[in-house]
C-alpha positions, 0 to 999 in steps of 0.5 A: 877431225881424224885423218887417216894418213898412207905413209911409205911402204919402204921407200921414204920418197914416196911420202905425199906433200899432202900426208906431210902438211896433215901431220904437221897439222895434227894435235897428236898422231896415232900409231901402230908402233910409235917407235917406227912412227918416231923414226919417220917423223924425226926424217921429215922434221915432225914433232907431234905427240904419239899415241899407241893404237894396234890390234891389242889396245884398240878396245880401250884406246878408241873410245880415248880417241874419238873422245879428243876429237870431241874436245875440238883436237885434230888427229891423225892415224898411220900404220907401220907402212902404206894405207890405215884400214887395210888389214890393221885395226884402222877400220876399227877407229873409222867404225867409231867415227861413224858411230860418234858422229865424227868426221874423218878423212883418207890422206891416200898413200901407197898400199902394199897389196895394190903394188903387189898386184900390178908388180906380179904380172898376173891379171888386175881386172878382178882382185880379192885382198884377204890378207894374212891367212888366220893362225886358227887352223879352222879359219886358214882352212876356210880361207884357203878353201876360199882361194880354191875357188876363186876366179879372180886373183888373190892377195895375201900378206905374208911374213918370212917366217911362214910363208913356206908354211903357206906355200905348202897350203897352196901347193894343194889348194891352188895347185898349178896356178901361178904365184907371185912372191913380191918382197922388198917393195920400193926398196932397193932389193925389190923382187919378183918371184914367180912360179908354182907353189912347189917351184916357189918352194924349191927357190926358197930354198936356195934362198931363205926367205927375208923380209915381208912378201904380198903373195898374189896368186892367179885365179882359177877358171872353172875347169882348172878349179874341178881339176883341182878339187878332182886331184886333191880327193883322188890323192886321199881316196887312192889306195896306195897312197899314204894318209895325211897322217902317216905322210906328215909323220915320215916328214917329221921322222926325216927333219929329225933326222937332219933334213929340211922341210922341204927336202923332207917332203920330197924324199919321202915322196918321192919314197911313195911314188909321188909327184913333188906336186903331189907331196906338197899336197899332201903335206899341206893339207895337214900343214892347214888342219885338214 
């Protein structure tokens, strides 16, 4: 049997009794990062052999794990934090178990995007979870277009290194919508910052990004989406508006001169007579590769 075991997303007090009992009972534990998992196990006094299993070795390591199950061993799969199988290679091993006819079970635990959605204060009646925005520009644009059309609440994961770029994109593709940035969830410095994309970029200028984020985006009503699409079209059609290439070139010059990116976008936008949201809109198109 393979057990997919949910582990805390920050606060070790969220470890369930069933999860502890399962990790103590299995023959081996598969981990996204064995160093992180070793620390977790040490905290609870658990000693088990660890097997590295992550995105870049799943194709080679997955079949080997299945072979161990076929020989009668019991294994557990954990991620660095939260529920395995959510935006990580856990879903791959589940498919392998199904194909091989090997039994598996899920030991429920904390999930970052679910917790963030509840914390956000934005509607949870319908949620679209999209994980991380891809690095590939074409794929990133497809995800952003999907967000722009979504009427349900959208949840994303984002790192502190890319959160500003993502907000730049959302200034264009989720214009005027409320967004909640949830960070350090369940930890001492747990925080939720709410506002539109431009407002959140302003906040991050004063308080630089730290920690991993759950980004919760308000769904768009049909009327709101029509307005967003029209606004994006008007920005590119209007003769007195700069092209994306021209605008980004000016911004890059300002950054090279010592300005922070957000400040440069606003300053260059002002020179063209653009509002803050219009400036972020044009710059965000270039960030997404549009």
